[in-house]
C-alpha positions, 0 to 999 in steps of 0.5 A: 389351318394351313395343313387343312387348306393347303395355304400358308399362314401368311396366305390365309391372313390375306384371305376373306372368309368367302375365299375359303368356301365354294361359291355355291355354299357361301350363303349357308356358310355365312349364315352359320358364321353370323349365328355364331357371331351373335352367340346363337350357336357355338357348334357350326354345322358341317361346312365345306372348305375350299382348299388351295388346290381347288379340292373340297374338304368338310369340317366341323367348326366349334366357335368361341369369343375372345376380347383382344384389345377390347376388340371381340374376336370369333375364334373357330376350331376346324376338325376335318370330317371329310371321310365321315361326310363322304360316307354319310353322303354315300349313305344318303345317296344310297337311301335316295336311290332305294326310295326311288327304286322302291317307289317306281318299280315295275312290280309291287313291293311291300315290307311286312312285320313278323305277322306279315302286316304291311308296314310299307308298300309301293305305288305298283303294289297299290295299283295291282290290288286297288287299295290306296297305300294308306289303306294297305299299310297296317293290313296283313296278307290274310286280308287280301289273299284268296281263302283257298291260298291262305293255308299255303301262305301261312305255311311258307311264312312259318318256314321262312321265320324258322329259317327252313327256306330263305325265300319262296316263289309261287303263283297265288290269288289276291282279292282286289278291292273291288272283289275280283281275283288278281293272279300274281307271281309272289316272291317272298323273303326275309331281311335280317340284321347282321346278327340274323335277327328278323327285320321285315318280310320283303314281298314282290308281286307281279300281276299275271292275270292276263297271262293266266287267262291266256294260258287257260284259254290255250288249255281249253283250245288244246283240250278241244283240239285233242277231243276233235282229233280223237273224234276224227280218228275214231270217225276215220277208223269206223268209216274205213272199217265199215266200208271195207266189207261192202267194198270188197263185195263190190270188187268180188262181183265186179271181178266175176262179171269181168271174167264171166262176160268178157268179150260177150258184151260190147267193147264199151262194157268191157272197158267200163267193167275194168274202170269199176274194178280199178276204181274199187281196188284203188278205194280199197287200198285207200281205206287200208291206208286210212286205217293205218293212219288212224291207228298211229297213236291209237292202241299203240305199244308203249315205248321200249329200247328198239335196235333200229338195225333190227327194225330195218332188217324186219322191214326189209324182210316184210318187203322181200317180194317187192325188193326182189322184183325190183332188184333193189340194193339196200345198204346201211351203216350202224344204226342206234338203239332208241326208245320207241314203238318197235312196230311203228319203227318197222312201219316207218322204214317200210313206207320210206323204202317202198316210196324209194322203190316206187319212185326209182329212175332208169337204174335199179333202186339203190337205197342207203340208210345212215344215222348220226347224233347231235345234241340230244337226238339222232338223225336217220337218213334214207337216201335213194337214187330216184327221180328226185323232187322239185324244191317247191314240193319238198314240204307238200309230199307229207300232206294227206292225199298230195300226189306230184304225179299222175295216178297212172304213172306211179301207184299209191294213195298219197297217204304213206308219207303222211303216216311216216310224219305222224309216226315220227311226230308221235316220237317227238321228232320231225321229218323232212325231205332233201333233193337237188331237183328232178333226177338227183335222188332224194334223202328222207331224214327224221329225228328221234330223241336219244334217251341215253343222252337226254 
């Protein structure tokens, strides 16, 4: 006893039973001793023993009576079972925590037998499906699964039982007690014993009905937007195309009138004819740009490997006349090969170069094209020494018909950069402009995915 408690035999003889047990456990200990003394029990339940150093051990106690000088004595035999009690206590605590986790989980959890009959479900599982816990216990997944999802569910169950998979997850439909459909994300697995034998299914469900409704509404919206965009593109194409012929006829006759009757009418008439020719010519250019904008993505070529260096050379060749007229200096570094629509890459370079030439400063236009790679995309940069752009206007310039300067000062319809934006976005990239302000030049940048990396 002294080894167990840390007291000497002399010290133990001076102690009362109350001194050998934690105060909070005394009622239980004394009750055990009283029952043993009355002969009701011979084996005491595991009781805590307070050691001299203040630590607590746990002992199993067997009791027996002995008469000493006609005085009955209760003799106890103490066995240290602290390790067993600590392990048992840890097991009980683990079970308690599991029960609490199971019952209070934010997702539905159910345990099922080999036939997928529920043997235990938690509160959330009950709340999701509208049945009480008692109602669900004993039901199978077939009783609450949408008929169209039963075949897939049975297939997965058999695969799990055979050991083909260790778990699976899928979106499926359950039938709520009131009859409405509940969309859930289901994760199903099997719990096995140490020998690999089946113990139970573990089903975890999360109600995603609201998310599903939101996704369906979004898909409908996207379909409607796509349909509207197609109709708008078709409308723009038809209107632009159908207006071209009568407009050209008006331009032709206006030019004939201007030549034939120049100086034969009064000064106002000559001026009005010039306005008519200028306005109709500008409208013709606008219709050309609208047609070009509507064609981006419409009957476009499929993507293929495109050497941007060659695409740039073709764009420069197409602009040979305007480049020579403006004494433009164009330099470029090595450009990558990307997966793209070659015709649209040429058009993209043409529009950006034309824009740089149009908005040049007092010096002859100087343009440099470079590219660098980061993560899984290329960034192509076209820098010029032009008039620059105020920071507040850097995003506006890509909007349709947005002009920052009077029409008479710089020609154009305000559609060219919008076409660039549409081309880049068709290729999954983005485009933007950088400038420190008026007189500092502008850098146009666009990204395009690097198919070799991605």
